[in-house]
C-alpha positions, -999 to +999 in steps of 0.1 A: +005-001+000+016+031-006+024+054+020+009+091+021+027+120+030+013+159+033+019+193+040-004+210+066-015+247+070-037+268+061-035+282+030-015+252+018-027+250-022+008+279-025+033+252-013+055+240-034+062+211-007+037+185-033+061+189-063+094+188-043+087+162-022+067+138-054+098+144-081+118+128-047+095+099-039+094+090-078+134+097-085+145+076-052+117+044-059+101+049-031+064+036-027+051+073-013+025+094-022+023+138-012-007+161-014-016+192+005-041+196+031-059+226+041-059+219+078-071+253+106-058+252+145-097+242+151-091+207+129-054+198+138-069+176+163-095+159+138-068+157+114-038+143+137-063+114+146-068+103+113-030+102+112-030+078+138-055+059+123-025+049+096-016+055+062+007+087+067+040+076+071+050+117+073+032+152+077+055+185+064+037+217+092+034+251+079+018+280+087-002+287+108+002+251+124+038+248+133+032+263+167-001+243+178+013+208+163+036+204+193+007+195+219-002+169+194+034+153+195+044+120+214+079+133+215+100+161+200+130+157+189+154+189+208+155+211+183+119+211+183+111+215+218+139+242+222+118+264+193+082+251+205+075+248+170+074+215+146+074+215+111+079+178+102+059+148+116+074+112+112+050+084+117+060+052+131+025+031+137+003+055+157+036+076+174+039+106+166+074+126+167+079+161+159+108+175+141+116+213+128+144+212+096+143+249+092+175+258+105+194+229+089+180+239+057+190+272+059+227+259+072+229+234+044+222+260+016+242+286+025+272+257+031+262+235-004+255+263-026+278+289-015+305+274-004+300+290+031+322+277+062+304+282+088+324+276+117+342+308+125+316+326+102+303+363+114+266+360+105+235+387+109+200+373+113+175+395+102+141+389+121+134+374+153+102+351+141+100+312+140+129+313+108+152+332+128+149+313+163+159+278+143+185+291+118+202+311+143+203+279+163+217+261+139+242+289+126+255+285+160+255+250+164+277+251+139+304+276+146+290+305+134+293+339+158+257+353+151+243+390+159+201+396+158+187+426+142+153+431+149+131+467+145+117+453+181+150+450+204+129+426+227+123+404+200+161+399+194+165+396+228+143+368+233+159+348+202+195+352+219+182+341+253+164+309+233+199+301+222+218+302+256+189+283+270+196+257+245+238+259+235+246+276+271+253+311+284+285+314+266+268+306+228+282+335+210+249+355+199+240+390+206+217+415+199+230+442+174+216+467+146+226+467+106+255+487+112+267+448+121+268+438+083+299+456+076+318+431+098+298+398+084+306+372+060+268+359+060+235+378+063+200+356+065+172+374+061+143+353+074+113+383+076+087+385+048+099+423+037+101+416+000+074+390-003+054+394-033+070+427-032+099+450-045+110+463-007+140+454+010+148+446+051+178+466+051+196+496+030+212+484+004+247+506+018+255+479+040+259+452+012+292+446+007+316+415-018+323+401+013+286+385+020+270+355+013+236+368+018+203+343+018+168+354+018+146+329+029+117+346+010+114+332-027+083+342-037+099+361-060+127+338-064+148+370-072+141+395-045+152+430-041+176+426-014+193+399-038+198+416-067+210+445-044+237+422-028+248+406-065+252+443-074+270+451-041+296+423-052+277+397-029+272+365-036+237+351-031+218+323-019+175+324-030+147+313-005+140+281-029+175+265-018+166+267+019+130+250+010+148+226-002+173+215+019+150+217+047+129+191+024+159+162+018+159+166+058+126+155+061+129+125+036+162+114+059+137+118+087+108+098+070+129+067+053+169+077+055+176+092+022+167+122+006+165+129-034+193+147-049+189+188-047+194+199-079+163+176-093+136+192-068+149+224-080+146+216-115+104+201-099+101+238-082+114+257-109+090+239-137+060+246-113+070+281-100+068+286-141+037+267-145+019+294-118+036+321-135+054+330-115 
């Protein structure tokens, strides 16, 4: 019997996950299918009950369910527990285990696409939401020094506190400002600024040729920030690469191996073209 997997959230019809995972399952020769299921916070408990009843091997979890899903897990990995957020569920029998692959997806994209050596890197993370927390935690774990920049300083401080609670009070993470980009080697935008717009989260004057810039936004694929970064001589990594690499982590959690990232990107770009993006 074919094992089902799905991305759940609301709205979810825009998700690229079905394209990414379906082409992966075919390439790997696994008897899995993948679909998008609109699930709201109110219908989450009922849906998780149906998952426990059988047929599903894994779930991807997107907004607005990442925090709410925690209460429905039988166990959590360290990152999901620290972040109080789940973006991936592995299913064994009637048991649900929650994971969070966002931060490792970002780090893998930086390393594999741009050749970044994160050990010793100086990174600035823009934002203080769920993605910023997962990315900052993963960056520090891989040896980077991280500065959090956010319009609301208290929210940036909360990210620092979370990382230190997980990795120790001496963890190299602090709050700062966009002037810290001048000395940075990595810049990651985790805010929604630039999504379906021509806005940029920073003044382009702070960008420079010594930077690798990753924008977690992937609609549009080539954001105003990435265009300005290239003009300044920076190396750029778009948000689609982060999405692909976090999906590869999910596949390893579900059945122990992952499809080729290039194949996943080719199908994603085709899907975006079909949508006129």
